[in-house]
C-alpha positions as CSV (number, residue, x, y, z in Angstrom):
1,M,94.9,78.5,19.4
2,F,92.1,79.9,17.2
3,D,89.6,79.4,20.0
4,N,90.8,82.6,21.6
5,F,89.6,84.6,18.6
6,L,86.3,82.9,17.6
7,V,84.0,84.9,20.0
8,R,84.4,88.7,20.4
9,E,85.2,89.6,24.0
10,N,82.5,91.5,25.8
11,S,79.9,90.9,23.1
12,L,77.3,88.9,25.1
13,Q,74.2,91.1,25.5
14,N,70.5,90.7,25.9
15,V,68.3,91.5,22.9
16,V,65.4,93.9,23.5
17,R,62.4,94.1,21.1
18,D,59.4,96.4,21.8
19,G,60.6,97.0,25.4
20,E,60.8,93.3,26.2
21,I,64.0,91.1,26.5
22,V,63.5,88.3,24.0
23,G,66.9,86.6,24.0
24,F,70.6,87.2,23.8
25,K,73.3,87.7,21.2
26,F,77.1,87.5,20.8
27,D,79.6,88.2,18.0
28,V,81.6,85.5,16.2
29,R,84.3,85.1,13.5
30,I,84.3,82.3,11.0
31,A,86.6,79.4,11.9
32,E,87.8,79.1,8.3
33,Y,90.8,81.0,6.9
34,R,89.1,81.5,3.5
35,G,85.8,82.5,4.9
36,C,82.8,80.7,3.4
37,F,79.6,81.1,1.4
38,L,76.8,81.5,3.8
39,S,74.9,78.5,2.4
40,L,77.7,76.3,3.9
41,H,77.2,77.7,7.4
42,N,74.5,75.8,9.2
43,G,74.4,77.0,12.8
44,Y,76.0,76.4,16.2
45,Y,76.1,74.1,19.1
46,I,75.5,76.6,21.9
47,D,75.8,75.8,25.6
48,L,75.3,78.7,28.0
49,D,75.6,78.0,31.7
50,G,74.8,74.3,31.0
51,E,71.7,75.0,29.0
52,E,71.8,74.0,25.3
53,Y,70.2,76.3,22.6
54,P,69.4,74.4,19.4
55,R,69.6,75.6,15.9
56,N,65.9,76.4,15.6
57,L,66.3,79.1,18.3
58,Q,69.2,80.7,16.5
59,K,69.5,83.5,13.9
60,F,72.6,85.0,12.3
61,E,73.4,88.5,11.2
62,I,76.2,89.3,8.7
63,N,77.0,91.6,5.8
64,G,74.5,94.4,6.9
65,M,71.5,92.1,6.4
66,P,68.9,91.6,9.2
67,P,69.2,88.4,11.3
68,R,68.1,85.3,9.4
69,D,67.5,81.8,10.5
70,F,69.7,79.0,9.2
71,D,67.0,77.6,6.9
72,E,67.1,80.9,5.0
73,I,70.9,81.1,5.1
74,A,71.1,77.7,3.5
75,K,69.7,79.3,0.3
76,V,72.2,82.2,0.3
77,V,74.6,80.7,-2.2
78,W,76.3,83.9,-3.5
79,E,76.8,85.8,-0.2
80,H,80.2,85.3,1.4
81,W,81.4,85.6,5.0
82,D,85.0,86.8,4.9
83,Y,87.6,85.7,7.4
84,G,88.1,88.3,10.1
85,E,84.6,89.8,9.8
86,F,82.3,89.4,12.8
87,G,78.8,88.1,12.5
88,T,76.2,88.1,15.3
89,V,74.5,85.1,16.6
90,Y,71.0,85.7,18.1
91,V,69.4,83.2,20.4
92,E,65.7,83.3,21.5
93,K,65.3,83.1,25.2
94,P,62.4,84.9,26.7
95,G,63.6,87.1,29.6
96,G,67.2,86.9,28.4
97,L,70.2,86.5,30.6
98,S,70.8,87.7,34.1
99,K,73.5,90.4,34.6
100,G,76.8,89.0,35.6
101,H,79.2,86.2,34.6
102,H,78.2,83.4,32.2
103,K,80.0,80.5,30.6
104,L,79.4,80.3,26.8
105,G,80.3,77.1,24.9
106,I,80.1,77.1,21.1
107,M,80.9,74.9,18.1
108,Q,80.5,76.3,14.6
109,G,78.9,74.1,11.9
110,V,80.4,74.8,8.5
111,L,80.2,72.3,5.6
112,M,83.6,71.6,3.9
113,Q,84.5,73.5,0.8
114,Y,86.8,71.0,-0.7
115,G,84.6,69.2,-3.1
116,W,81.6,66.9,-2.8
117,Q,81.8,64.3,0.1
118,P,79.5,61.2,0.3
119,H,77.6,62.7,3.3
120,D,77.1,66.2,1.8
121,Q,73.6,65.7,0.4
122,E,72.3,64.2,3.7
123,W,73.9,67.1,5.6
124,I,72.3,69.6,3.2
125,D,68.9,68.0,3.6
126,N,69.2,67.5,7.3
127,P,71.9,69.7,8.8
128,P,73.7,67.9,11.6
129,D,74.5,69.1,15.0
130,P,77.9,70.9,14.7
131,R,79.4,68.4,17.2
132,D,78.8,65.8,14.5
133,M,80.9,67.8,12.0
134,P,84.4,67.8,13.6
135,F,86.4,69.1,10.6
136,K,87.3,72.7,11.4
137,Q,86.5,72.7,15.1
138,T,87.1,69.5,16.9
139,E,85.8,70.5,20.3
140,V,83.4,72.9,22.0
141,Y,85.2,76.2,22.9
142,Y,84.3,77.8,26.1
143,Y,84.4,81.5,27.0
144,D,83.9,83.4,30.2
145,M,81.5,86.2,29.3
146,V,79.8,89.0,31.2
147,V,76.3,90.6,30.7
148,E,76.3,94.2,32.1
């Protein structure tokens, strides 16, 4: 049910910097009814048209701050992402995306907020692929998107 609301419709766009297309971006909501402190958010599994884009190619923009990589976000312990607010995921891809239809698959990686779990320190030191954290989102959600 919630998968219908995770990605903002019509938000997939190319990112232009200094006149050059350097990647793409799209808007997302948090898949957690209480929101979360940003330090608990550790990136996305992203599949776009069958190509995967790992965490090291991703940045995240929220709360009026410029896009930050997830290593920096891991240190943002007092900043909160509230439920219902959109953030923007930026992905490096020289040349960006072609105009037209694309299939976007995502899985959000958010550490649990319900007390310390045995695996938490390992996950803090070495953030896992979101597909290995099936607590809030148990499968990859796919969206039909268009770049105009």
